[in-house]
C-alpha positions, -999 to 999 in steps of 0.1 A, spaced: 77 169 -19 45 157 -36 52 139 -68 30 125 -95 47 92 -104 42 83 -140 38 48 -154 72 35 -165 92 58 -141 115 43 -116 99 46 -82 121 65 -57 134 42 -30 121 47 5 125 31 40 99 29 67 95 10 100 78 -23 93 54 -45 114 81 -71 116 102 -47 137 127 -39 109 132 -9 87 119 -19 52 132 -4 20 115 -7 -13 148 -15 -30 151 -48 -10 123 -62 -31 141 -57 -65 135 -88 -87 99 -91 -74 67 -74 -83 56 -52 -54 20 -41 -47 22 -11 -24 -12 0 -11 -19 31 9 -48 32 32 -62 57 57 -65 39 91 -63 4 107 -95 -11 120 -119 10 99 -145 -8 78 -131 1 43 -95 -5 53 -103 -38 70 -122 -50 39 -92 -40 17 -66 -56 40 -87 -88 42 -90 -88 4 -53 -87 0 -50 -113 27 -73 -137 8 -54 -131 -25 -20 -133 -8 -11 -168 -18 -22 -162 -55 -2 -129 -56 29 -147 -41 26 -175 -67 27 -147 -94 60 -133 -78 43 -104 -61 48 -90 -26 21 -69 -9 30 -40 14 4 -19 32 12 17 43 -7 39 66 1 67 91 -8 44 120 19 36 145 35 1 146 16 -9 177 -17 -3 159 -4 -23 129 5 -52 151 -31 -53 165 -45 -51 130 -23 -79 117 -32 -101 147 -69 -95 146 -73 -102 109 -44 -127 103 -27 -105 77 3 -123 61 20 -93 47 40 -63 60 24 -31 71 47 0 72 42 30 94 43 64 77 36 86 107 53 116 92 36 109 58 68 114 38 62 84 16 25 92 13 35 126 0 62 111 -23 34 90 -40 10 120 -40 -16 103 -19 -15 126 12 -42 151 3 -69 174 16 -100 153 22 -135 162 32 -158 141 54 -189 151 74 -184 187 64 -149 190 78 -116 192 59 -84 174 70 -53 160 55 -50 123 51 -43 93 28 -64 89 -3 -67 52 -7 -44 42 -36 -24 12 -49 8 11 -69 21 -19 -88 59 -18 -92 77 -42 -116 108 -63 -109 131 -34 -120 115 -9 -96 94 9 -122 58 19 -118 37 -5 -138 3 6 -127 -14 31 -104 -49 31 -90 -58 64 -73 -90 71 -52 -96 34 -50 -130 19 -42 -125 -13 -22 -151 -35 -39 -134 -54 -68 -101 -37 -63 -80 -67 -52 -93 -86 -83 -81 -57 -106 -47 -58 -89 -45 -96 -93 -53 -93 -130 -26 -65 -135 0 -86 -116 -8 -116 -139 -4 -96 -171 29 -79 -159 
């Protein structure tokens, strides 16, 4: 199922349960720029920094016609706590079966502390108003990343 989406390609539609209690489909955001960011786990230091970065840039992204969506394998209950604790103004989607993570090619073998496991490689995708992939950031380092995304949204 793993794909390598290329810039300019139409991103396949997907639907996942959202933190607002509804099933959210990518296609429902047609006509807007969509920033989809995949992250490994709620409440961990890097993921918290990244989420808070997107939170702090949310208003500016919205003004530029962009919607932010975070996706992780965490269950909705965990997403709710994460949103509440950090005041996140955007949707978090639960990809517990990691189908969407695999679709985007971000569910990979990882190594940490000498052990191997499968998980999400932190990645962000910018999708244009017509549903095409405008930009992909893979193996993201959190520092400075939100600023890069803001700049790309601005030039899109």
